[in-house]
C-alpha positions in Angstrom: -26.0 -25.5 15.7 -28.5 -23.5 13.7 -27.2 -20.2 15.1 -23.6 -21.1 14.2 -24.6 -22.1 10.7 -26.5 -18.8 10.1 -23.7 -16.8 11.5 -20.9 -18.3 9.4 -23.0 -18.3 6.2 -24.3 -14.8 6.8 -20.8 -13.4 6.3 -20.8 -14.8 2.7 -24.0 -12.9 1.9 -22.2 -9.6 1.9 -20.5 -8.7 -1.4 -17.0 -8.3 0.1 -17.5 -10.4 3.3 -16.9 -8.2 6.3 -15.0 -5.6 4.3 -18.3 -4.4 2.9 -19.5 -3.2 6.3 -19.1 0.5 7.2 -17.3 0.9 10.5 -18.7 3.2 13.1 -16.8 6.4 13.8 -15.5 6.8 10.2 -15.5 9.9 8.0 -18.8 11.5 6.8 -18.8 10.8 3.1 -21.9 12.9 2.3 -24.5 11.8 -0.1 -22.4 11.7 -3.3 -18.7 11.0 -2.5 -16.2 11.0 -5.3 -13.6 8.4 -6.1 -9.9 9.2 -6.2 -7.0 6.8 -6.8 -3.5 7.5 -5.5 -0.3 5.6 -6.6 2.2 4.7 -4.0 5.5 2.8 -4.1 4.9 1.6 -0.5 1.7 1.5 1.5 3.3 -0.2 4.6 0.3 -1.9 6.2 -2.5 0.3 5.0 -5.8 -1.6 4.7 -9.2 -1.0 3.3 -11.5 1.0 5.6 -8.5 3.2 6.7 -9.3 6.9 7.0 -8.5 9.6 4.5 -7.8 13.0 6.0 -7.3 16.6 4.9 -5.8 18.9 7.5 -6.3 16.2 10.2 -10.0 16.1 9.5 -11.5 12.7 8.3 -13.0 13.2 4.9 -13.0 9.8 3.3 -12.2 6.1 3.5 -9.9 3.7 1.6 -12.1 1.3 -0.4 -9.4 -0.9 -2.1 -5.7 -1.5 -2.6 -4.4 -3.2 -5.7 -1.0 -3.7 -7.4 -0.5 -2.1 -10.8 1.4 -3.7 -13.7 4.3 -1.4 -12.7 4.4 -2.9 -9.2 3.0 0.1 -7.4 0.1 0.2 -5.0 -3.1 1.8 -6.3 -5.1 3.0 -3.4 -8.8 3.8 -4.2 -10.6 6.1 -1.9 -14.0 7.6 -1.5 -13.9 11.3 -0.5 -16.7 13.6 0.7 -17.9 15.7 -2.2 -17.6 18.9 -0.1 -13.8 18.6 -0.1 -12.1 20.9 -2.6 -8.4 20.1 -3.4 -6.4 21.3 -6.4 -5.9 18.9 -9.3 -2.2 18.5 -8.4 -3.0 17.5 -4.8 -0.6 15.1 -3.0 -1.3 11.9 -1.1 0.9 10.2 1.5 0.5 7.4 4.0 0.8 8.5 7.6 0.5 6.9 11.0 -1.5 8.1 14.0 1.3 7.4 16.4 4.4 5.3 16.7 2.4 2.0 16.8 -0.9 3.4 15.5 -3.0 2.7 12.5 -2.1 4.0 9.0 -4.2 6.5 7.1 -4.0 8.5 3.8 -3.4 12.3 4.1 -4.5 14.4 1.1 -3.2 17.9 0.7 -2.4 20.8 -1.6 1.2 21.0 -2.8 3.6 23.1 -0.7 4.5 25.3 -3.7 1.0 26.5 -4.4 -2.1 25.0 -6.0 -2.3 24.3 -9.7 -5.3 24.9 -11.9 -8.5 23.0 -11.5 -9.8 20.8 -8.7 -9.7 17.1 -7.8 -12.7 15.4 -9.3 -14.3 12.0 -9.5 -11.9 9.4 -11.1 -8.8 11.5 -10.6 -5.4 9.7 -10.2 -2.8 11.2 -7.9 0.7 10.0 -9.0 
């Protein structure tokens, strides 16, 4: 009975419950990751802790998903500070396979990069 009580109350000690736990095998965020938010009209079934990739390499993780006042999904991500993307980078929700998990893919625009780089607090429309 004591073990069950400690186990069930222990989850409440974490700030976000079990969402606050870093999963093994995730992306290396480095020592000082930066935060980026992307706006989507549909995130399908993307969840917090999903991977963020650049050129198929995991570089970050989804930290939260909220709904804006314009009824769009705002996906907040932590990205490794070694990643350099242009300020007009794009973001899209992808899937690993037909029935696989969802992830966010960041990339440079197809028509060439704009000026500047993606920095902490940037919003990708």
